[in-house]
N, C-alpha and C positions, 0 to 999 in steps of 0.2 A: 668442259668448264662448268662449274656449278652456277646456278642462277645467282646474279648479283642483286641483292635486295637493298634498296635505298630506303632506310628507315627514318625515324624521327630526326636524327641528327646526322644522317648520312649513311655511309656503308662501312661496316667493319668485317674483317675476316682474318684467318690465320695466315701469318707470313709464309710465303713460298708454297702454300697449298692453294688458296684462292686469292690471297693478297699478293699479286704479282704486278710487274711493270705493265704487262699487256692489259690486265684487268683495270689497273689504275688509269691507263690511257683511255679505255672504253668509258669509264665513269667520268673522266675529265671532259671527253668529247660530248657526252650527254649533257653535262652541266653547261658547256659552251653553247650547245644548241638551245638550251633553255634561255641562257643569257641573251643570245642574239634575238630570240623571239619574244621574250618576256620582259627584258630590261633594256636600258640604253647601253649597248655593248661598248660604245665609244668611251664610256667612263671607266672601263677596264675592271679587272679582277685583282684583288690583293690575295697573295698566297703565302701562308706561313706553315711551319712544321714544328713537331715536338722533338724530344731527345731519343726516340725509339730507333731501333735498327733500321737503317736505310731511309728514314723519313726525309732527310735532306735530298737524296738522289731521286726519290719518288717525287718530291716537290718540284724538282727541276724538270722531270719528265712530264708532269702535269702542266707546268708552265709552258713547255714546248707544244703540248697538244692543244692548249687553249690559244696560244699565239698563232697557231697554224690556221685558225678560223678567222684571223684578222682582228681578234680582240686583244687590246693591250693588256699586259700583265706586269704587276709589281711583285717581285719575289723577295721575301725577307732574306737578309744576309746572315741570319743566326736563328736558332730556335727561339720561340716566344710562346707565351700562353695563348690559348684560343681567344679569350676576351680581348687581347691586344689587336687581333685581326678584326674582330667585330667592331671595335672602336675605330680603327683606321678606315674600315669600310664606310662607317657612318660619317666620320669627320671629313673624309676626302670625297664623300658622295659617290663612292664607287658603285659599279653595277652589282657586285657581290664579292664574297670572300670564300676561300678554301683553306682548310687546315688539314695537314696530314697528321693524324693522331688517332689512337684508339682510346683516348681519354683515360679511364680508370681500369681498363681491361688488363689481364696479365700480359707479360712481356712478349709472348708468342703472337700477339695480335697487333695489327695496325689498321688504319682506316682513313676515310676521307670525310670530313665534315663540311657541309655547305652553310655559309652564313649569308642571309639575305641583305638587301641594300639598307634596311633600317638598323642593321647591326645586331642581329641575334639569329636564333634557330629559324629555319624556314618554316613558314606556316604550312598546315596540311595541304592547302591549295597549291603551293609552290612545289612541295614534295611530289604531289600527284603529277604535276607537269614534268618534273625531272624524271620520274619513273616512266612516264610515257615516252619521253625521248630515249631513255635507257633501253626500253624494250625494242625500239626501232633500231638503235645502234647494235644491240646484241643480235638481232635477226638479220640485219643487212650488212653488219661489219662496219668498222670505222674506216673512212677513206685514208689512204696514206698521203696526207698533205704534208709538205715540208714545213718544219717550224720556221717562223719568221723571227729570227733572233733579235732583230732591231726593235721588236715590239716588247721585249722583256727587259725590265729595268730593275735595279736593286732597290731595296727598301730597308731602312733601319727601323725596326718596330718598337724598340724598348724606350727610347727617349720620349717620343710623343705620348706613349702610353703612361709612363711614370709622371710626366708633367701634368697630365689630365687628372689622374687619380690622387695626386698629391694635394690637390685643391679641395678635397672632400672632407678633410678633418681639421680639428683645431690643434695645431702643433704646439702652441704655447702651453695649453693644458696638458698635452702629452709629455712635454719636456719637464714641466713642474712636478709631474707624478713620480719621476725618477724610477720608472720600471726597468727591469732587465728582462728582455723578451727573447724568444727563440723562434726562428723560422725553420720549418721542415718541409721543403718542397718534394720530398720523397723521390729524389733523382729525376723529377719532372721538369717541365719547361718554364715553371715559375721561379726556377732557381735564381738567386741573387736579387730578386725584385724587392721583397719586403725588407731585407737587410739594407739594401741601398736606400730605400725611402726613409726608414727609421734613422739610420746612421747620418744621412744627409741633413736630417732635421734635429740632430742632437739627442736622439733616443737610443739607449743601448740595445743592440740586437745582434745576436750571433746566429749562425746557420749550421744545420747538420744536413747530411744527404743532399748536398747542393751540386755534386759533381754529376757528369753525364755517365750513366750506367744503363745500357740498353736492356739489362736483365733486372733492373730495379732491385739489386742486391737480394734477389730471391723472394721478394714480397709482391703483392698486388699493389700498384700505386693508387690505392683508394684510402682516404683518410678516416678509416674506421678501425675498431679493434678486430683482429690482433695486429694489423699492419702498422699501427702507430706506436708500437712498443719502444722503438728506438727513441722517439720523442719523449715518452714517459720517463725512461731511464735518464735521459739527458737533463730533463727538468729537475728531477730529484737530485741528481749528483751535482748539477751546476747551480742549484737554488735559483732557478728562473721564476719570474712571476706568472708566466704563461708561455705556452708554445702554440703556434698556429701551423697547421699542416694543410697542404694542398695536394690535389690528385695529379695524375700524370700530365694533364694539359692545363692545370691551373684554374679550373672553374668550380671545383667543389672544395668545401672547407671542413676541417675537423679541428678540435682544440683540446689542449691539456691544461688543467688548472695547476696552480703551483704545488698542490699536494699530490700531483700525479694522477688525479682522476680524469677520465675522459669526458669531455663535454660534447654530447652528440648533436647532430644537425637540428633536431627538434628544439633542443635547449638553446642552441645558437640563434635560431630564428626567433624564438620567444624573447631572448635577451635583446636582439636587434629591433624587434617591434616595440618593446618597452623603451628602448633608447630613442628611436626616431620619432615614434608617435607620442611617447610619454615625455621623456626628458627634453628632447629637442622640439617637441610640439610641431613637427612638420606636417603639412596637410596631406591628405590622400587616403584611399582605401587600403585594405589588407587582402592579400590573396594567398591561398595555400592549396596544395594538392590533397586528395582524398585520404591519404595515409598519414597525414601530419597531425601532431598533438592537438588535443582539444584546449590546451592552455592558450593557444592563439585566439580561439573563440572568446575566451574570457577577457583577454587583453583588448581585443577589438571592441567588445562591449563596454569595457571600462573607459576607453578613450573615445567612445562614440563614433567608431569607424565602421563602415559597412564591410562585412567579410564575404569574400568570394571563394567558394570551394569548387575546385575543378578536378577532372580526371588526372591520373598520374602521368607526368611528363611536363618538362618545363615549357614546351611549346604552347601549352594551354595558358600558362601564366603570361608568357610573352604576348600572346594574342590579346589578352586583357589589357596588358600594359600599353599596347599600341592603340587601344580603343578608348581607355578610360584613365583617370588619374589614380594609379595604384602606387602608393608610397613604397611598399615592399611586398615581395612575393617569394615563397620558398617551397622547396620539396624535401621529402624525407631523405634524399641521398646527399644533401649538403649543397645543393645549388640554390643560391639566393640572389635575387636581383632587386635593385632599388631605383626609383625614379630620379634620384640625385645624379644618376650616371647613365646607365644603358638598360634596355629591357633584356638583360643578359646576366647569366650567372658569372660571378667573379670571386675567387677565393681571396685574392689579395685585397680587394676592396672590403670584403666582409671582415677580414682580419684587421684592417685599419679601423673600421667602425667599432669592432669589439674592443680594441685597445683604447679607443676614445671613450667608450662607455666605462671601462675600468678607471681611466684617468678622471672622468667626470665625477665619479662617486668615491674614488680612492679605495676601491675594494677589488678583491680577486674575483675571478669568474665564479668560483664556488660560493663565495659570500653573496654575490649578486643573485645567483640561482636560488640560494636558500631564502633570500628576501622575497623572490617571486613565489616560491612554494609557501612561505609563511602567509602571504596575502591571498593566494589563489588555490591553495591545496597542492598536494603532491601528484606528480604525473610520472609514471615509470613505464618506459617504452621498451619493447623487444621485438625481434624479427627472426624468423627461421626460414631458410629456403630448402624445400624438400625436393629431391629428385623423384619424379613420379613415372609410373608406367603409362603407356598410351591409354587414353580414356579416363584416367584417374582424375585429371583436372576437372573434367565435366561432371564426374560423379560427386566430387567435393563441393563444387558450386551448387549443384542440385540439392545435396544433403543439407547444406547450411542455409539455403534459400527456402527450404520446405517449412511451411507454417506448423507442421507437426512437431518440429524440434522446439520444445518449450523450455528446456533447462540445459545448462552446461555446468557440470560439476554441481556446486551448491547454488548456482545463480540462475535466476529466471531470465529468459530472453524477453526483453521488453520491446524492442523494435529492430527493424533491419533497414539498410540502405544499399542500393545496388548501382551506384554511379560508375564504379570501376571494380569489378569483382563483387564480393558480398561482405558487408560489414554488419556484425551482430552486436547489439548493445546488451550488456549484462547489468541491468538496473543502474544503480548509482556508481558501481565500482569501476566501470570502464567499458571497453569494447574489444572485439577480436575481428580481424578481417582476413578473408581468404581470396587470393587473387592469382590467376595464372600469369606467368611471365609471357610476354608477347614474342620473345626472341629465343628462349631456351625451354627445354622440357622440365621446367621447374614450377612448383606451386609455392607462392610466397605467403607466409603466415605472419600477420602483424598484430600486436596487441598493445594496449595501453591501459593500465589500471593505477589505483592509488598506492599500490605497494609493489616493490620490486619482486618479492617472492610470489605474489599473486599473479603478476604478469607471466612469470616462468611457469607457474602451474597451468594457467590458461593455455599457453603455447604448447606445453607438453600434452595436455588433454586433446587439443585440436589435432596435434600431430599424430597421436595414436588413433584417433577416429579416422583420419585420412588414410593412414596405412592399412586399416582394416576394410576399407571400401573396395 
């Protein structure tokens, strides 16, 4: 058996290789040991699952493993998005939550996410405790305790979730705007939710890719290009005002404007900061991870909000949201959370707020974005993931951290930041960042400049430097 590594948001592995029933039970038992020692286990654990292959049967096995320790379990009776479990954990004051999902990973993967009692990703301190329990279980083996079936109860996850998030937006304004919207859950577990909310409230909304397909129709269920091509085509042919796409477990968002252009997560976060802090004038600070657009800095300054910049990973935003009043926080991958709701990413909530923003101004996402660019300047972002040889990650970080590197192409290096990887500023035109992936043998290159072609030039130049190291 390969070592089971419990990361930021839990454990992920390839189905039938490492993601097996036996290993899922080991992880479940380690989580149960943490819950018994670190939480009030009598409050029970809520368990949900996504639309992937065997997620429902793995969820049942995990429920049995946890019930065997005497901890009550509520197991959902259908697939649901990860944030629905986070919400139920918080609303019902449960000891914790588990979701069987591999989020946006390809179909051959599955995983187990743990959600803490406050309704979001486990903080690093909790992850450390679960990992220590896991090490004990792996070395000593899990005891063969019989499941206590009477401790497992069914749970309907969708109704309480929809009733809660329905209260977050101004439906009258949305109805009056008379938009035609499209929801694309990418065959993931947020299927049906957005369409249900819009339709129930008199707003026209259709859905594509809402059926269960454990192979995700051959794409990665991640709401970025090129995987959102089906939504782009549907918007153009059906003349929709916008499409909202969510990843495999419904916590990351992507969007398509009515002209078919992709609205990336940086742009979505900027639009939502503008909406909540500017238009709706709601109180609170702004948070973003280290790789997110500098447009957020300008918006925070304009609205007189403190900006918190944290390392990459939503857990750092969650930690801030638990300690301080953060109105909205987001990361480069499309995970956005707001204090109106939960310290948790949620694609469906982000989509509702984007639609409300469109209704408020009577404009399309593209028009709103152009208004932002007109006021604050243009920001064009790009990212490349490079497969690297052993040792190359370290060489790349050393190369770009070295003060002897004074120029890149035509631009002078003006400063550096090393919060997470290394970020190199190129005068007034923008920045480029080099960061090793924590989980794969990849080096991620990120850049943002004032022109799309400049961003591509910078990424190409850094890419060729890395390849020659």
